[in-house]
FIKOLZA-1660 file (N, C-alpha, C; in steps of 0.1 Angstrom, whole numbers, plus 5000, padded with zeros to 4 digits):
% residues 181
   i   px   py   pz ch aa at
   1 5008 4988 5000  A  M  N
   1 5000 5000 5000  A  M CA
   1 5009 5013 5000  A  M  C
   2 5020 5013 5008  A  E  N
   2 5029 5024 5008  A  E CA
   2 5034 5027 4994  A  E  C
   3 5038 5016 4987  A  N  N
   3 5044 5018 4973  A  N CA
   3 5033 5024 4964  A  N  C
   4 5021 5021 4965  A  R  N
   4 5010 5027 4957  A  R CA
   4 5009 5042 4960  A  R  C
   5 5010 5045 4973  A  Q  N
   5 5009 5059 4977  A  Q CA
   5 5020 5068 4971  A  Q  C
   6 5032 5062 4971  A  Q  N
   6 5044 5069 4966  A  Q CA
   6 5043 5072 4951  A  Q  C
   7 5037 5062 4943  A  N  N
   7 5035 5064 4929  A  N CA
   7 5023 5072 4925  A  N  C
   8 5014 5075 4934  A  A  N
   8 5002 5082 4930  A  A CA
   8 5006 5097 4927  A  A  C
   9 4999 5103 4918  A  T  N
   9 5002 5117 4914  A  T CA
   9 4996 5126 4925  A  T  C
  10 5004 5135 4931  A  P  N
  10 4998 5144 4941  A  P CA
  10 4988 5153 4935  A  P  C
  11 4979 5157 4944  A  E  N
  11 4968 5167 4940  A  E CA
  11 4974 5180 4937  A  E  C
  12 4969 5188 4928  A  P  N
  12 4974 5202 4926  A  P CA
  12 4971 5210 4939  A  P  C
  13 4978 5221 4940  A  L  N
  13 4976 5230 4951  A  L CA
  13 4961 5235 4950  A  L  C
  14 4954 5234 4961  A  K  N
  14 4940 5238 4961  A  K CA
  14 4939 5253 4959  A  K  C
  15 4930 5257 4951  A  F  N
  15 4927 5272 4949  A  F CA
  15 4921 5277 4962  A  F  C
  16 4926 5289 4965  A  R  N
  16 4921 5296 4977  A  R CA
  16 4917 5310 4972  A  R  C
  17 4906 5315 4978  A  L  N
  17 4901 5328 4974  A  L CA
  17 4911 5339 4976  A  L  C
  18 4920 5338 4985  A  K  N
  18 4930 5348 4988  A  K CA
  18 4940 5350 4976  A  K  C
  19 4940 5340 4967  A  F  N
  19 4949 5341 4955  A  F CA
  19 4944 5352 4946  A  F  C
  20 4931 5355 4946  A  I  N
  20 4926 5366 4937  A  I CA
  20 4917 5376 4945  A  I  C
  21 4920 5376 4958  A  G  N
  21 4911 5385 4967  A  G CA
  21 4911 5399 4963  A  G  C
  22 4923 5405 4961  A  L  N
  22 4923 5420 4958  A  L CA
  22 4917 5423 4944  A  L  C
  23 4920 5415 4933  A  P  N
  23 4913 5418 4921  A  P CA
  23 4898 5416 4922  A  P  C
  24 4893 5406 4929  A  L  N
  24 4879 5404 4931  A  L CA
  24 4873 5416 4939  A  L  C
  25 4879 5420 4949  A  A  N
  25 4874 5431 4957  A  A CA
  25 4874 5444 4949  A  A  C
  26 4884 5447 4941  A  V  N
  26 4884 5459 4933  A  V CA
  26 4872 5458 4923  A  V  C
  27 4870 5447 4917  A  L  N
  27 4859 5445 4907  A  L CA
  27 4846 5448 4914  A  L  C
  28 4844 5442 4926  A  L  N
  28 4831 5443 4932  A  L CA
  28 4829 5458 4937  A  L  C
  29 4839 5464 4942  A  L  N
  29 4838 5478 4946  A  L CA
  29 4835 5487 4934  A  L  C
  30 4842 5485 4923  A  T  N
  30 4839 5493 4911  A  T CA
  30 4825 5491 4906  A  T  C
  31 4820 5478 4906  A  A  N
  31 4807 5475 4902  A  A CA
  31 4797 5482 4911  A  A  C
  32 4799 5482 4924  A  A  N
  32 4790 5489 4933  A  A CA
  32 4790 5504 4931  A  A  C
  33 4802 5509 4929  A  M  N
  33 4803 5524 4927  A  M CA
  33 4796 5527 4914  A  M  C
  34 4798 5519 4903  A  A  N
  34 4791 5522 4891  A  A CA
  34 4776 5522 4892  A  A  C
  35 4771 5512 4900  A  A  N
  35 4756 5510 4902  A  A CA
  35 4751 5522 4910  A  A  C
  36 4759 5527 4919  A  F  N
  36 4754 5538 4928  A  F CA
  36 4753 5551 4920  A  F  C
  37 4763 5554 4911  A  F  N
  37 4764 5567 4904  A  F CA
  37 4758 5566 4890  A  F  C
  38 4754 5555 4885  A  Y  N
  38 4749 5553 4871  A  Y CA
  38 4738 5563 4868  A  Y  C
  39 4728 5563 4876  A  A  N
  39 4716 5571 4873  A  A CA
  39 4719 5586 4873  A  A  C
  40 4729 5590 4880  A  G  N
  40 4732 5605 4880  A  G CA
  40 4741 5609 4869  A  G  C
  41 4746 5600 4861  A  L  N
  41 4755 5603 4850  A  L CA
  41 4747 5608 4838  A  L  C
  42 4753 5617 4830  A  P  N
  42 4746 5621 4818  A  P CA
  42 4747 5609 4808  A  P  C
  43 4739 5610 4797  A  D  N
  43 4739 5599 4788  A  D CA
  43 4753 5597 4781  A  D  C
  44 4760 5608 4779  A  E  N
  44 4773 5608 4772  A  E CA
  44 4784 5613 4783  A  E  C
  45 4794 5605 4784  A  V  N
  45 4804 5608 4795  A  V CA
  45 4818 5608 4788  A  V  C
  46 4826 5618 4792  A  F  N
  46 4840 5618 4788  A  F CA
  46 4849 5610 4798  A  F  C
  47 4858 5603 4792  A  Y  N
  47 4867 5596 4801  A  Y CA
  47 4882 5597 4797  A  Y  C
  48 4884 5604 4786  A  R  N
  48 4898 5607 4781  A  R CA
  48 4900 5622 4782  A  R  C
  49 4911 5626 4788  A  F  N
  49 4914 5640 4790  A  F CA
  49 4929 5643 4786  A  F  C
  50 4931 5656 4782  A  D  N
  50 4945 5660 4779  A  D CA
  50 4952 5664 4791  A  D  C
  51 4964 5669 4790  A  T  N
  51 4972 5673 4801  A  T CA
  51 4966 5685 4809  A  T  C
  52 4958 5693 4802  A  A  N
  52 4952 5704 4808  A  A CA
  52 4939 5700 4815  A  A  C
  53 4935 5688 4814  A  G  N
  53 4923 5683 4821  A  G CA
  53 4910 5685 4813  A  G  C
  54 4912 5689 4800  A  E  N
  54 4900 5691 4791  A  E CA
  54 4898 5678 4784  A  E  C
  55 4885 5675 4781  A  P  N
  55 4882 5662 4773  A  P CA
  55 4889 5662 4760  A  P  C
  56 4895 5650 4757  A  S  N
  56 4901 5648 4744  A  S CA
  56 4894 5636 4738  A  S  C
  57 4889 5638 4726  A  G  N
  57 4881 5627 4720  A  G CA
  57 4866 5629 4723  A  G  C
  58 4859 5620 4717  A  D  N
  58 4844 5620 4718  A  D CA
  58 4840 5614 4731  A  D  C
  59 4828 5618 4735  A  A  N
  59 4822 5613 4747  A  A CA
  59 4817 5598 4744  A  A  C
  60 4815 5591 4754  A  I  N
  60 4810 5577 4752  A  I CA
  60 4797 5575 4760  A  I  C
  61 4789 5566 4755  A  A  N
  61 4776 5564 4763  A  A CA
  61 4780 5558 4777  A  A  C
  62 4772 5563 4787  A  K  N
  62 4775 5559 4800  A  K CA
  62 4775 5544 4802  A  K  C
  63 4766 5537 4795  A  S  N
  63 4765 5523 4797  A  S CA
  63 4777 5516 4791  A  S  C
  64 4783 5522 4780  A  S  N
  64 4795 5516 4774  A  S CA
  64 4807 5518 4783  A  S  C
  65 4808 5530 4789  A  L  N
  65 4819 5532 4798  A  L CA
  65 4819 5522 4810  A  L  C
  66 4807 5521 4816  A  V  N
  66 4806 5512 4827  A  V CA
  66 4809 5498 4823  A  V  C
  67 4804 5493 4812  A  M  N
  67 4806 5480 4808  A  M CA
  67 4821 5477 4804  A  M  C
  68 4827 5487 4798  A  L  N
  68 4841 5486 4794  A  L CA
  68 4850 5485 4807  A  L  C
  69 4848 5494 4816  A  M  N
  69 4856 5494 4828  A  M CA
  69 4854 5481 4837  A  M  C
  70 4842 5477 4838  A  I  N
  70 4839 5465 4846  A  I CA
  70 4843 5452 4838  A  I  C
  71 4840 5453 4825  A  G  N
  71 4844 5441 4816  A  G CA
  71 4859 5438 4816  A  G  C
  72 4867 5449 4815  A  I  N
  72 4882 5447 4815  A  I CA
  72 4886 5441 4829  A  I  C
  73 4880 5446 4839  A  Q  N
  73 4883 5442 4853  A  Q CA
  73 4879 5427 4855  A  Q  C
  74 4868 5423 4849  A  A  N
  74 4863 5410 4850  A  A CA
  74 4872 5400 4843  A  A  C
  75 4877 5404 4831  A  V  N
  75 4887 5396 4824  A  V CA
  75 4900 5395 4832  A  V  C
  76 4904 5405 4838  A  L  N
  76 4916 5404 4846  A  L CA
  76 4914 5395 4858  A  L  C
  77 4903 5395 4864  A  V  N
  77 4900 5385 4875  A  V CA
  77 4900 5371 4870  A  V  C
  78 4894 5369 4858  A  I  N
  78 4894 5355 4852  A  I CA
  78 4908 5351 4849  A  I  C
  79 4916 5360 4843  A  V  N
  79 4930 5356 4840  A  V CA
  79 4938 5353 4853  A  V  C
  80 4936 5361 4863  A  A  N
  80 4943 5358 4876  A  A CA
  80 4938 5344 4881  A  A  C
  81 4926 5341 4880  A  W  N
  81 4921 5328 4885  A  W CA
  81 4927 5317 4877  A  W  C
  82 4927 5318 4864  A  L  N
  82 4932 5308 4855  A  L CA
  82 4947 5306 4857  A  L  C
  83 4954 5317 4859  A  A  N
  83 4969 5316 4861  A  A CA
  83 4972 5309 4874  A  A  C
  84 4965 5313 4885  A  T  N
  84 4968 5306 4898  A  T CA
  84 4964 5292 4898  A  T  C
  85 4953 5288 4891  A  R  N
  85 4949 5274 4890  A  R CA
  85 4959 5266 4882  A  R  C
  86 4964 5273 4871  A  S  N
  86 4973 5266 4862  A  S CA
  86 4987 5264 4869  A  S  C
  87 4992 5274 4875  A  V  N
  87 5005 5273 4881  A  V CA
  87 5004 5263 4893  A  V  C
  88 4993 5264 4900  A  G  N
  88 4991 5255 4911  A  G CA
  88 4991 5240 4908  A  G  C
  89 4988 5237 4895  A  S  N
  89 4988 5223 4891  A  S CA
  89 5001 5219 4884  A  S  C
  90 5011 5227 4884  A  V  N
  90 5024 5224 4878  A  V CA
  90 5030 5212 4886  A  V  C
  91 5035 5202 4879  A  Q  N
  91 5040 5190 4886  A  Q CA
  91 5051 5194 4895  A  Q  C
  92 5060 5203 4892  A  L  N
  92 5071 5206 4901  A  L CA
  92 5066 5211 4915  A  L  C
  93 5055 5219 4915  A  F  N
  93 5049 5223 4927  A  F CA
  93 5043 5211 4934  A  F  C
  94 5035 5203 4927  A  R  N
  94 5028 5192 4933  A  R CA
  94 5037 5182 4939  A  R  C
  95 5048 5179 4932  A  D  N
  95 5057 5169 4937  A  D CA
  95 5066 5173 4948  A  D  C
  96 5068 5186 4950  A  N  N
  96 5078 5191 4959  A  N CA
  96 5072 5202 4969  A  N  C
  97 5059 5201 4971  A  V  N
  97 5053 5211 4980  A  V CA
  97 5061 5212 4993  A  V  C
  98 5064 5201 4999  A  G  N
  98 5071 5201 5012  A  G CA
  98 5086 5204 5011  A  G  C
  99 5092 5204 4999  A  N  N
  99 5106 5206 4998  A  N CA
  99 5110 5220 4996  A  N  C
 100 5101 5229 4992  A  F  N
 100 5105 5243 4990  A  F CA
 100 5108 5250 5003  A  F  C
 101 5116 5260 5002  A  W  N
 101 5119 5268 5013  A  W CA
 101 5110 5280 5014  A  W  C
 102 5100 5280 5005  A  F  N
 102 5090 5290 5005  A  F CA
 102 5076 5283 5003  A  F  C
 103 5066 5290 5006  A  S  N
 103 5053 5284 5004  A  S CA
 103 5048 5287 4990  A  S  C
 104 5045 5277 4982  A  P  N
 104 5039 5280 4969  A  P CA
 104 5026 5288 4969  A  P  C
 105 5019 5286 4980  A  T  N
 105 5007 5294 4981  A  T CA
 105 5010 5309 4982  A  T  C
 106 5021 5312 4988  A  R  N
 106 5025 5327 4989  A  R CA
 106 5028 5332 4975  A  R  C
 107 5035 5324 4967  A  L  N
 107 5038 5328 4953  A  L CA
 107 5025 5330 4946  A  L  C
 108 5015 5320 4947  A  L  N
 108 5003 5321 4940  A  L CA
 108 4994 5333 4945  A  L  C
 109 4995 5337 4957  A  T  N
 109 4988 5348 4963  A  T CA
 109 4994 5361 4957  A  T  C
 110 5007 5362 4956  A  L  N
 110 5013 5374 4950  A  L CA
 110 5009 5375 4935  A  L  C
 111 5011 5364 4928  A  M  N
 111 5008 5364 4914  A  M CA
 111 4993 5367 4911  A  M  C
 112 4984 5361 4918  A  G  N
 112 4970 5363 4915  A  G CA
 112 4965 5377 4919  A  G  C
 113 4972 5384 4928  A  N  N
 113 4967 5397 4932  A  N CA
 113 4973 5408 4925  A  N  C
 114 4983 5406 4916  A  M  N
 114 4990 5416 4909  A  M CA
 114 4980 5424 4899  A  M  C
 115 4971 5417 4893  A  P  N
 115 4962 5425 4884  A  P CA
 115 4954 5436 4891  A  P  C
 116 4954 5436 4904  A  A  N
 116 4947 5447 4912  A  A CA
 116 4953 5460 4909  A  A  C
 117 4966 5460 4906  A  I  N
 117 4973 5473 4902  A  I CA
 117 4966 5479 4890  A  I  C
 118 4964 5471 4880  A  I  N
 118 4958 5476 4868  A  I CA
 118 4943 5480 4870  A  I  C
 119 4937 5472 4878  A  Q  N
 119 4923 5474 4881  A  Q CA
 119 4920 5487 4889  A  Q  C
 120 4929 5491 4898  A  L  N
 120 4928 5503 4905  A  L CA
 120 4929 5515 4895  A  L  C
 121 4937 5514 4886  A  I  N
 121 4938 5525 4876  A  I CA
 121 4925 5526 4867  A  I  C
 122 4920 5514 4863  A  L  N
 122 4908 5514 4856  A  L CA
 122 4896 5519 4864  A  L  C
 123 4896 5516 4877  A  A  N
 123 4885 5521 4886  A  A CA
 123 4886 5536 4887  A  A  C
 124 4899 5541 4888  A  Y  N
 124 4900 5556 4889  A  Y CA
 124 4895 5563 4876  A  Y  C
 125 4897 5556 4864  A  V  N
 125 4892 5562 4852  A  V CA
 125 4877 5564 4853  A  V  C
 126 4870 5554 4859  A  L  N
 126 4856 5555 4861  A  L CA
 126 4852 5566 4871  A  L  C
 127 4859 5566 4882  A  V  N
 127 4857 5576 4893  A  V CA
 127 4859 5590 4887  A  V  C
 128 4870 5592 4879  A  D  N
 128 4873 5605 4873  A  D CA
 128 4862 5609 4863  A  D  C
 129 4857 5600 4856  A  A  N
 129 4846 5603 4846  A  A CA
 129 4834 5607 4854  A  A  C
 130 4831 5600 4864  A  V  N
 130 4819 5604 4872  A  V CA
 130 4821 5618 4879  A  V  C
 131 4833 5620 4884  A  Y  N
 131 4835 5633 4891  A  Y CA
 131 4835 5644 4881  A  Y  C
 132 4841 5642 4869  A  Y  N
 132 4841 5652 4859  A  Y CA
 132 4827 5655 4854  A  Y  C
 133 4819 5645 4852  A  A  N
 133 4805 5647 4848  A  A CA
 133 4797 5656 4858  A  A  C
 134 4800 5655 4870  A  G  N
 134 4793 5662 4880  A  G CA
 134 4799 5676 4884  A  G  C
 135 4812 5677 4883  A  N  N
 135 4819 5689 4887  A  N CA
 135 4827 5696 4877  A  N  C
 136 4828 5690 4865  A  A  N
 136 4837 5696 4854  A  A CA
 136 4851 5698 4859  A  A  C
 137 4856 5689 4868  A  G  N
 137 4869 5690 4873  A  G CA
 137 4875 5676 4875  A  G  C
 138 4886 5675 4881  A  H  N
 138 4893 5662 4884  A  H CA
 138 4898 5662 4898  A  H  C
 139 4898 5650 4904  A  L  N
 139 4903 5648 4917  A  L CA
 139 4919 5650 4916  A  L  C
 140 4925 5643 4907  A  M  N
 140 4939 5644 4903  A  M CA
 140 4940 5639 4889  A  M  C
 141 4951 5643 4883  A  P  N
 141 4953 5638 4869  A  P CA
 141 4955 5623 4869  A  P  C
 142 4950 5616 4858  A  L  N
 142 4951 5602 4857  A  L CA
 142 4966 5597 4858  A  L  C
 143 4974 5605 4851  A  W  N
 143 4988 5601 4851  A  W CA
 143 4995 5601 4865  A  W  C
 144 4991 5610 4873  A  L  N
 144 4996 5611 4887  A  L CA
 144 4990 5599 4895  A  L  C
 145 4978 5596 4894  A  F  N
 145 4972 5585 4901  A  F CA
 145 4978 5572 4896  A  F  C
 146 4980 5570 4883  A  A  N
 146 4986 5558 4878  A  A CA
 146 5001 5557 4883  A  A  C
 147 5008 5568 4884  A  L  N
 147 5022 5568 4889  A  L CA
 147 5022 5563 4903  A  L  C
 148 5013 5569 4911  A  V  N
 148 5013 5566 4926  A  V CA
 148 5010 5551 4927  A  V  C
 149 5000 5546 4920  A  V  N
 149 4995 5532 4921  A  V CA
 149 5006 5523 4917  A  V  C
 150 5013 5526 4905  A  L  N
 150 5023 5517 4900  A  L CA
 150 5036 5517 4909  A  L  C
 151 5039 5528 4915  A  V  N
 151 5051 5529 4924  A  V CA
 151 5047 5521 4937  A  V  C
 152 5035 5523 4942  A  A  N
 152 5031 5516 4955  A  A CA
 152 5030 5501 4952  A  A  C
 153 5025 5498 4940  A  G  N
 153 5024 5483 4937  A  G CA
 153 5037 5477 4935  A  G  C
 154 5047 5484 4929  A  G  N
 154 5060 5479 4927  A  G CA
 154 5067 5477 4940  A  G  C
 155 5066 5487 4950  A  V  N
 155 5072 5485 4963  A  V CA
 155 5066 5473 4970  A  V  C
 156 5053 5472 4970  A  L  N
 156 5046 5460 4976  A  L CA
 156 5051 5447 4970  A  L  C
 157 5052 5447 4957  A  I  N
 157 5057 5435 4950  A  I CA
 157 5071 5431 4955  A  I  C
 158 5080 5442 4956  A  L  N
 158 5093 5439 4960  A  L CA
 158 5093 5434 4975  A  L  C
 159 5086 5441 4983  A  I  N
 159 5085 5437 4997  A  I CA
 159 5080 5423 4999  A  I  C
 160 5070 5419 4992  A  Y  N
 160 5063 5406 4993  A  Y CA
 160 5070 5396 4984  A  Y  C
 161 5075 5400 4973  A  G  N
 161 5080 5391 4963  A  G CA
 161 5094 5387 4964  A  G  C
 162 5103 5397 4968  A  L  N
 162 5117 5394 4969  A  L CA
 162 5120 5382 4978  A  L  C
 163 5114 5381 4990  A  P  N
 163 5117 5369 4998  A  P CA
 163 5113 5356 4991  A  P  C
 164 5102 5357 4983  A  I  N
 164 5097 5345 4976  A  I CA
 164 5108 5341 4966  A  I  C
 165 5113 5351 4958  A  V  N
 165 5123 5348 4948  A  V CA
 165 5136 5342 4955  A  V  C
 166 5140 5348 4965  A  I  N
 166 5152 5343 4972  A  I CA
 166 5150 5329 4977  A  I  C
 167 5139 5327 4984  A  Q  N
 167 5136 5313 4989  A  Q CA
 167 5133 5303 4978  A  Q  C
 168 5128 5308 4967  A  A  N
 168 5125 5299 4955  A  A CA
 168 5139 5294 4950  A  A  C
 169 5148 5303 4949  A  Y  N
 169 5161 5300 4944  A  Y CA
 169 5168 5289 4952  A  Y  C
 170 5167 5291 4965  A  K  N
 170 5172 5281 4975  A  K CA
 170 5165 5268 4973  A  K  C
 171 5152 5269 4972  A  G  N
 171 5144 5256 4971  A  G CA
 171 5147 5249 4958  A  G  C
 172 5148 5256 4947  A  F  N
 172 5151 5249 4934  A  F CA
 172 5165 5243 4935  A  F  C
 173 5175 5250 4941  A  S  N
 173 5188 5245 4942  A  S CA
 173 5188 5232 4950  A  S  C
 174 5181 5232 4961  A  T  N
 174 5180 5220 4969  A  T CA
 174 5174 5208 4961  A  T  C
 175 5164 5210 4953  A  I  N
 175 5158 5200 4945  A  I CA
 175 5168 5195 4934  A  I  C
 176 5175 5204 4928  A  V  N
 176 5185 5200 4918  A  V CA
 176 5196 5191 4924  A  V  C
 177 5201 5195 4936  A  E  N
 177 5211 5188 4943  A  E CA
 177 5206 5174 4947  A  E  C
 178 5194 5173 4951  A  K  N
 178 5188 5160 4955  A  K CA
 178 5187 5151 4943  A  K  C
 179 5184 5156 4932  A  K  N
 179 5183 5148 4920  A  K CA
 179 5196 5143 4915  A  K  C
 180 5207 5151 4917  A  K  N
 180 5220 5147 4913  A  K CA
 180 5225 5135 4921  A  K  C
 181 5221 5134 4934  A  E  N
 181 5225 5123 4943  A  E CA
 181 5218 5111 4938  A  E  C
% end
């Protein structure tokens, strides 16, 4: 019986909601915000602005803007879900879950939550369009918001991801050394 257990293929890492928690939360918050402000928006909404804060390009139907912003975010959540499920089922992880010096679930959590950076920028586009429609002004320029989010996201990825990379390197080195023996 022990021999049969050793030859059995290990189960893939189980998917956990925390793998995509931030993208899912941003999607739900954006959808809630869109539902709350939708009735108060004019039929045509500007969402592209030049450096002076003036609309550049044509206005878009409010339903199209909301569907576009929520649709892109939904696609990002699905991609994060597919990526974490796919990487979680890689044989190297399944066969060596206990041998790594890092937790594969921590890697999947980092990887699955990275799309939230893009989603926050998309959510701000919607917030800015709603604010401009009501006040003919902006909370802050999109480029500045994007810069802040990207820098903050990069710092968080370094803080959270660098230990994973270092531990992964040690873990992979250990596996290679064991296979040589």
